[in-house]
C-alpha positions as CSV (number, residue, x, y, z in Angstrom):
1,M,4.1,7.4,-30.8
2,S,0.5,7.8,-29.3
3,E,0.5,4.0,-28.6
4,Q,3.6,4.5,-26.6
5,V,2.0,7.3,-24.5
6,K,-1.0,4.9,-23.9
7,R,1.3,2.1,-22.8
8,E,3.3,4.3,-20.5
9,M,0.1,5.6,-18.9
10,H,-1.2,2.1,-18.3
11,E,2.1,1.0,-16.8
12,R,2.2,3.9,-14.4
13,M,-1.5,3.2,-13.4
14,K,-0.7,-0.4,-12.8
15,Q,2.2,0.6,-10.6
16,S,-0.1,3.0,-8.7
17,I,-2.6,0.1,-8.0
18,A,0.3,-2.1,-6.8
19,V,1.3,0.6,-4.4
20,L,-2.2,0.9,-3.1
21,K,-2.4,-2.8,-2.5
22,T,0.8,-2.7,-0.5
23,N,-0.4,0.2,1.5
24,L,-3.7,-1.4,2.3
25,S,-2.1,-4.6,3.3
26,K,-0.3,-2.7,6.1
27,V,-3.5,-1.4,7.6
28,Q,-4.4,-3.4,10.7
29,T,-7.7,-5.2,10.4
30,G,-7.5,-7.1,13.7
31,R,-6.0,-10.1,11.9
32,A,-2.3,-10.9,12.2
33,N,-0.5,-10.1,8.9
34,P,3.3,-10.0,8.6
35,A,3.0,-7.0,6.3
36,M,1.9,-5.0,9.3
37,V,5.4,-4.9,10.8
38,E,7.8,-6.0,8.0
39,D,8.7,-2.4,7.2
40,V,9.3,-1.3,10.8
41,S,12.7,0.4,10.9
42,V,15.1,-1.2,13.4
43,D,18.2,0.6,14.6
44,Y,20.5,-2.3,13.8
45,Y,24.1,-1.4,14.8
46,G,23.4,2.2,14.0
47,A,21.8,1.7,10.6
48,P,18.0,1.9,10.2
49,T,17.0,-1.5,8.6
50,P,13.6,-2.9,7.8
51,L,12.5,-5.7,10.1
52,K,11.8,-8.0,7.2
53,Q,15.6,-8.0,6.4
54,L,16.5,-9.0,10.0
55,A,14.0,-11.6,11.0
56,T,11.4,-14.1,9.9
57,I,7.9,-12.9,10.5
58,V,5.0,-15.4,10.6
59,A,1.4,-15.3,11.6
60,P,0.6,-18.7,13.2
61,D,-3.0,-17.7,13.9
62,A,-5.3,-14.8,13.4
63,S,-4.3,-12.9,16.5
64,L,-0.6,-13.5,16.8
65,L,2.6,-12.5,15.0
66,V,5.9,-14.2,15.7
67,V,9.1,-12.4,14.9
68,Q,12.2,-14.7,14.9
69,P,15.4,-12.5,14.6
70,Y,18.4,-13.9,12.9
71,D,20.6,-12.1,15.4
72,K,19.3,-12.9,18.9
73,T,21.6,-10.3,20.5
74,Q,19.5,-7.4,19.1
75,M,16.1,-8.6,20.5
76,E,15.7,-5.4,22.6
77,A,16.3,-3.2,19.5
78,F,13.6,-5.1,17.7
79,E,11.2,-4.8,20.6
80,K,11.9,-1.1,20.9
81,A,11.4,-0.5,17.2
82,I,8.0,-2.3,17.2
83,L,6.9,-0.3,20.2
84,S,8.1,3.0,18.8
85,A,6.3,2.3,15.4
86,D,3.1,3.5,17.3
87,M,0.8,0.8,15.9
88,G,-0.7,-0.1,19.2
89,L,1.2,-3.4,19.3
90,N,2.8,-4.7,22.5
91,P,5.7,-7.2,21.7
92,A,6.7,-9.8,24.3
93,N,10.3,-11.1,24.2
94,D,11.1,-14.6,25.5
95,G,14.8,-14.5,24.5
96,K,14.3,-16.6,21.3
97,V,11.3,-15.0,19.5
98,I,9.2,-11.9,19.9
99,R,5.4,-12.6,20.1
100,I,3.0,-9.8,19.2
101,K,-0.6,-10.2,20.2
102,I,-2.9,-8.4,17.8
103,P,-5.5,-6.6,19.9
104,R,-9.2,-6.8,18.9
105,L,-10.4,-3.6,17.3
106,S,-13.0,-1.4,18.9
107,Q,-15.9,0.0,16.8
108,E,-14.3,3.5,17.1
109,R,-10.9,2.2,15.8
110,R,-12.7,0.4,13.0
111,G,-14.3,3.7,12.0
112,D,-11.0,5.5,12.1
113,L,-9.3,2.8,10.0
114,T,-12.2,2.9,7.5
115,R,-11.6,6.6,7.1
116,V,-7.9,6.0,6.6
117,I,-8.6,3.4,3.9
118,K,-10.9,5.7,2.1
119,A,-8.4,8.5,2.2
120,K,-5.7,6.3,0.7
121,G,-8.2,5.3,-2.0
122,E,-8.9,9.0,-2.8
123,E,-5.2,9.8,-2.8
124,M,-4.7,7.0,-5.3
125,K,-7.5,8.3,-7.5
126,V,-5.8,11.7,-7.6
127,A,-2.5,10.0,-8.5
128,L,-4.3,8.2,-11.4
129,R,-5.8,11.5,-12.6
130,N,-2.4,13.0,-12.6
131,V,-1.1,10.2,-14.7
132,R,-4.0,10.7,-17.2
133,R,-3.3,14.4,-17.3
134,D,0.4,13.8,-18.1
135,A,-0.6,11.4,-20.9
136,N,-3.1,14.0,-22.2
137,D,-0.4,16.7,-22.2
138,K,1.8,14.4,-24.3
139,L,-1.1,13.9,-26.7
140,D,-1.6,17.7,-26.9
141,Q,2.1,18.1,-27.7
142,L,1.9,15.4,-30.4
143,K,-1.2,17.1,-31.9
144,T,0.5,20.5,-31.8
145,N,3.6,19.1,-33.5
146,G,1.5,17.6,-36.3
147,D,2.4,14.0,-35.3
148,L,-1.2,13.2,-34.5
149,S,-4.4,13.8,-36.5
150,E,-7.5,15.4,-34.9
151,D,-9.4,12.1,-35.0
152,E,-6.5,10.1,-33.5
153,Y,-6.2,12.8,-30.8
154,H,-9.8,12.5,-29.8
155,L,-9.7,8.7,-30.0
156,Y,-6.7,8.5,-27.6
157,R,-8.2,11.1,-25.2
158,K,-11.3,8.8,-25.1
159,K,-9.1,5.8,-24.4
160,N,-7.4,7.7,-21.6
161,D,-10.8,8.6,-20.0
162,D,-11.9,4.9,-20.3
163,A,-8.7,3.8,-18.6
164,I,-9.1,6.2,-15.7
165,H,-12.6,4.8,-15.1
166,D,-11.4,1.2,-15.1
167,Y,-8.5,1.9,-12.7
168,S,-10.7,4.1,-10.5
169,K,-13.1,1.1,-10.3
170,Q,-10.2,-1.1,-9.2
171,V,-9.3,1.4,-6.5
172,D,-13.0,1.4,-5.3
173,D,-13.0,-2.4,-5.3
174,L,-9.8,-2.6,-3.2
175,V,-11.0,0.0,-0.7
176,E,-14.4,-1.8,-0.4
177,E,-12.7,-5.2,0.1
178,K,-10.5,-3.8,2.8
179,S,-13.5,-2.1,4.5
180,K,-15.3,-5.4,4.4
181,Q,-12.4,-7.1,6.2
182,L,-12.6,-4.4,8.9
183,R,-16.3,-5.0,9.4
184,A,-16.1,-8.8,9.3
185,I,-13.7,-9.2,12.2
């Protein structure tokens, strides 16, 4: 039973790290990345739909995104959605594709984005600690019910603490990697 608690905790922590990776990939670093706009919500015939379901998004070079809609009649809706996403992007529509020039980041904007990245990392660490707390609560319950000996209880608590340190290190590494990307460009 205690092994199951440990497995569930690790699975939830892995999912949290995956969410952080996804969130960090959407932060603009001055390089074109399709993940920046793929979740922009487009009003497609009255239904809010993610851009990635309505178009092909590619980055032919480091400063340009090209959005090729499947339905050319909705080009203006796509353009409007990208503008209203408030990401500082200015799409250009030529009737066939939408080109989005990725502006170079100022030092001030880089500083702001670094703070955003660090905040996302701290939020994820809080989420990881909450997962550990839930697992420790389950261990407490198992110990109270008599399903877990005192030694096993302390062993699994130590394993939970070790796991939180490992996953927190992964968060720090991801945040540092993204910060390096911001500084490099």
